[in-house]
Structures are given as structure tokens and as C-alpha cells.
C-alpha positions in Angstrom: -1.7 -10.0 27.9 -3.5 -6.9 26.5 -5.3 -6.1 23.3 -2.1 -4.6 21.6 0.3 -7.3 22.7 -2.0 -9.9 21.0 -2.1 -7.9 17.8 2.0 -7.8 18.2 2.0 -11.5 18.6 -0.4 -12.3 15.8 1.2 -9.9 13.3 4.7 -11.4 14.2 3.7 -14.7 13.8 1.9 -14.2 10.5 4.9 -12.2 8.8 7.2 -14.6 10.5 5.4 -17.6 8.6 5.6 -15.5 5.4 9.3 -15.1 5.9 10.0 -18.5 6.6 8.0 -19.7 3.7 9.9 -17.5 1.3 13.3 -18.0 2.9 12.7 -21.9 2.1 11.7 -20.8 -1.5 14.6 -18.7 -1.5 17.1 -21.7 -0.7 15.4 -23.5 -3.6 15.3 -20.7 -6.1 18.2 -18.1 -5.2 15.7 -15.5 -7.0 16.0 -11.8 -6.4 12.1 -11.4 -6.4 11.8 -14.0 -3.6 14.6 -12.2 -1.7 13.0 -8.7 -1.7 9.6 -10.2 -0.7 11.4 -12.2 2.1 13.2 -8.9 3.3 9.9 -6.9 3.3 8.4 -9.5 5.6 11.1 -9.6 8.2 11.4 -5.8 8.3 7.6 -6.3 9.6 8.0 -9.0 11.7 11.0 -7.5 13.7 9.3 -4.2 15.0 6.0 -6.2 16.0 8.1 -8.9 17.6 10.3 -6.4 19.6 7.1 -4.7 20.8 6.3 -7.7 22.5 9.2 -7.2 24.8 8.8 -3.3 25.3 12.2 -2.6 24.7 13.3 1.0 24.9 14.8 2.1 21.7 16.6 5.3 20.9 14.4 5.5 17.5 11.0 4.6 16.4 11.5 0.8 15.1 7.8 0.9 13.9 8.3 3.8 11.3 11.8 2.6 10.1 10.2 -1.1 9.6 7.3 0.2 7.7 9.5 2.3 5.3 12.0 -0.8 4.8 9.2 -3.2 4.2 7.3 -1.1 1.7 10.6 -0.2 -0.2 11.7 -3.8 -0.4 8.1 -4.6 -1.5 8.4 -1.9 -4.2 11.7 -3.1 -5.4 10.1 -6.7 -5.7 7.2 -5.0 -7.6 10.1 -3.8 -10.0 11.4 -7.2 -10.3 7.8 -8.3 -11.4 7.5 -5.7 -14.1 11.0 -6.3 -15.1 10.7 -10.3 -15.7 7.3 -9.6 -17.4 9.1 -8.0 -20.3 11.0 -10.0 -23.1 14.7 -10.4 -22.4 15.8 -7.9 -24.8 13.5 -5.2 -23.3 14.4 -5.6 -19.7 16.1 -2.9 -17.7 19.2 -3.7 -15.8 18.5 -5.8 -12.2 20.4 -3.2 -10.2 17.8 -0.5 -11.1 15.2 -2.5 -8.9 17.2 -1.4 -6.2 16.3 2.5 -6.5 13.6 2.7 -4.3 16.3 2.6 -1.5 17.3 6.2 -2.2 14.4 7.1 0.2 16.6 6.1 3.1 18.7 9.0 2.5 16.0 11.5 3.1 13.7 9.5 5.6 15.8 10.6 8.8 15.0 14.3 7.8 11.4 13.8 8.1 11.0 11.1 10.6 9.9 13.5 13.0 7.1 15.2 11.1 4.2 13.2 11.6 2.2 14.9 8.7 4.9 14.3 6.1 5.8 10.8 7.3 2.6 9.7 7.1 1.8 11.1 3.9 5.2 9.3 2.3 3.9 6.2 3.9 0.3 6.4 2.7 1.6 7.2 -1.0 4.1 4.2 -1.0 1.7 1.9 0.1 -1.1 2.9 -1.9 1.2 3.1 -4.8 2.5 -0.3 -4.2 -1.0 -1.6 -3.8 -2.2 -0.2 -7.1 0.9 -1.6 -8.8 0.0 -5.0 -7.2 -3.7 -4.8 -8.8 -2.1 -3.9 -12.3 0.4 -7.0 -11.9 -2.2 -9.1 -11.0 -4.8 -8.0 -13.7 -1.8 -8.6 -16.4 -0.1 -11.5 -15.2 -2.6 -13.7 -12.8 -6.0 -13.1 -13.9 -6.4 -16.1 -16.1 -4.1 -18.5 -13.9 -5.5 -21.3 -11.8 -6.1 -20.7 -8.1 -6.4 -16.9 -8.5 -9.0 -16.8 -5.9 -6.3 -16.9 -3.1 -4.8 -13.7 -4.7 -8.1 -12.2 -4.8 -8.8 -12.9 -1.3 -5.4 -11.8 -0.2 -5.4 -8.6 -2.2 -8.8 -7.4 -1.1 -7.8 -8.1 2.6 -4.7 -5.7 2.0 -6.9 -3.3 0.3 -9.4 -3.2 3.2 -6.5 -2.9 5.7 -5.1 0.2 3.7 -8.7 1.8 3.6 -9.6 1.3 6.9 -6.2 2.6 8.3 -5.4 5.7 6.3 -9.0 6.6 5.4 -11.2 5.9 8.5 -8.7 5.0 11.6 -6.0 7.5 10.9 -8.3 10.3 9.6 -10.6 10.2 12.7 -7.7 9.5 15.4 -9.3 5.9 16.1 -5.8 4.2 16.7 -7.4 2.2 19.5 -9.2 0.0 17.0 -6.2 0.0 14.3 -6.0 -3.7 15.4 -8.5 -4.4 12.7 -6.4 -3.1 9.9 -3.6 -5.1 11.1 -5.8 -8.3 11.3 -6.7 -7.8 7.7 -3.1 -7.2 6.5 -2.0 -10.2 8.2 -5.0 -12.3 6.5 -4.1 -10.7 3.1 -0.5 -11.2 3.5 -0.8 -15.0 4.5 -3.4 -15.9 1.3 -1.0 -14.0 -1.2 2.0 -15.8 0.0 0.6 -19.2 0.1 -0.3 -18.8 -3.6 2.8 -16.8 -4.7 5.0 -19.9 -3.2 2.6 -22.4 -4.8 3.0 -20.6 -8.1 6.8 -20.5 -7.9 7.0 -24.2 -6.9 4.9 -25.0 -9.9 7.2 -23.0 -12.0 10.3 -25.1 -10.6 8.6 -28.2 -11.6 7.7 -27.2 -15.0 
């Protein structure tokens, strides 16, 4: 098995583990936030898992997987922002689905590498910045926050190395470094998130 396939396996197992953990939590909690994050995880798992078997598809599954995943994640962040407000100040839950509007125009730019990469970079960078802000406001004083710090730091490194270094200088052959950092970061972050949600359920 070559390096690319090993990375496919590692990423699919990592995000698959995240999805299963969130699915189990969703069965217990039936929470919109958990469902969004779980769907984001499975949206990344599928392309990497399918690539293991080298299926020929009529569309770019990786690009669609990335867009769908980051869109679900952004919707999850909107749920976090909504839930952080007092009940009387919360916007309607259906507005957390607004990011899905991007699906309407994505087919128009899927064949343009520059625009497609720009949109993905903006979406991912925006999601990372909002995650940092939400963490700073809601989790900075929580116990076991080191897991969030490690996880978000790894995800930040993955973003910077992918978009600033590897993508900028056409070093796609070592982009697996970013994918490993992303997998590690997601596992740490999800581990702490699941523990936190379980603690809330027992309070």
C-alpha cells in the first residue's frame, strides 16, 4: 500500500471514529449541534474511504466532501453561537441551515481551481477563526481545556501548512502532513467535546 492509501486509511478511520462517537452521543441527546458535527465528520470520511478502492466517479467526491463537511461544521458553529445567547435573544434554529445555500452555486465554480480553492480556504479559515472565538468565550475556563487547545492547535497547523505552504508551492506530495495534523486535531477536539456533553447530561 502506497503513502496515499495509508493516509486515506488513517483519515477515514479517524473521522469514522469521530462520526461513531458523535452518533452514539446523538442517540442519547438528540441535539442539533451533535447532528451537524456528526454529518461533517461522515462527509469527510466517505471520500477518503471510497478513494481506498479507487472507484471512478463522474464527479470530484473530494471537493464535494470538503464543501459539505465545512458547511455542516459552520452550521454547527451557528448552533453554538445561538445556544450561547439568552433564550429571548436566540435566532430561530432553522437559520443555522443558511450555509447550505452555498450548494446552489458550488457546481458553477467546481471546475475553476482558483475560485474553488479560494472558497474552501475562506470557509475553512472562517470556521477556524470562529472556533477560536467560541473556545475563548465558552471554554477557556473549563476543566480539561488542554484537549481543546491541542486539538485546535493541530487543526490550525493543518490549515496553515495546507493553504500557506503546500498549496502555495505545489507540494501536494507531502500534503499528507496536513491531513495527519487535521486527523489528530479532530480526535482530540471531539474527545473533549463528547466528554463535555456527557458531563452536561449528568448535571
